[in-house]
N, C-alpha and C positions, 0 to 999 in steps of 0.2 A: 713555651708553657715554662716556663722558671721553676725549677726545684723547688724553691725556696724563697718565700718575701716576707719581708718584714715591712711594716709602715707603722708609723707615728708611735713608735716604741720610745718612751719616758723611764727612768729611773734614776734614785738620788740615795745616798746616805745621808740622811741628816739634812743639811741645808747644801751640801755639794752635789751637783746635778753631775752623773755620769754618762746619761743618754738624754738626751734632749730633741724629743720629736724626731729621732733617728729613723732612716731608712735602708734597705739592704733586700738587695735579691742577687739570687745564685741562679745563673743559667745553666744550661746543659754544655758542657763542653770547656767550662770555665773553671778558672783554677784563682785561690784566691788566699791570699795572706794577710792575718791580722795581726798588725804592729802596733806600738803605742808604749807610751812610759807606764812605769807601776800605777795602779789606783785608778786607771783609765774606764775601765768599763770591759775590757776584752772577755775576762774570764765571765762576768755575767752577761753580758751578750751571748756567749756560747752555751752558759748553762741555760738560759731561757730559750734558746732555740733547742735546744735539746731535751726540752720541757722538764728540767727538774728544777727550776725556779719561776716565777713570774716578775714579768714588768708592770710597773706601775699604769703603764697606757701600751696597748700592744693590739694589732692585727696581725696574725700569723697565718698566710695562705699557704695551700699549694706544697703543705710539706712532704716529700718524701722519704720514708725513713727503710734503712737496709737494716736487716738484722745479720 
């Protein structure tokens, strides 16, 4: 079972789409690097996964939070 799963996520600033029906899954034992150019939605994705902001469309399931 994945630690974290994101399906059909969309986010845009004005007319510029940053995430367009994006999908992401983090399984136990995996390591992930999030890379990309400035302004491509990396911080926005992490912020949404952390629950600090909301995406326009999203399904987030199986979130395991560690304190």
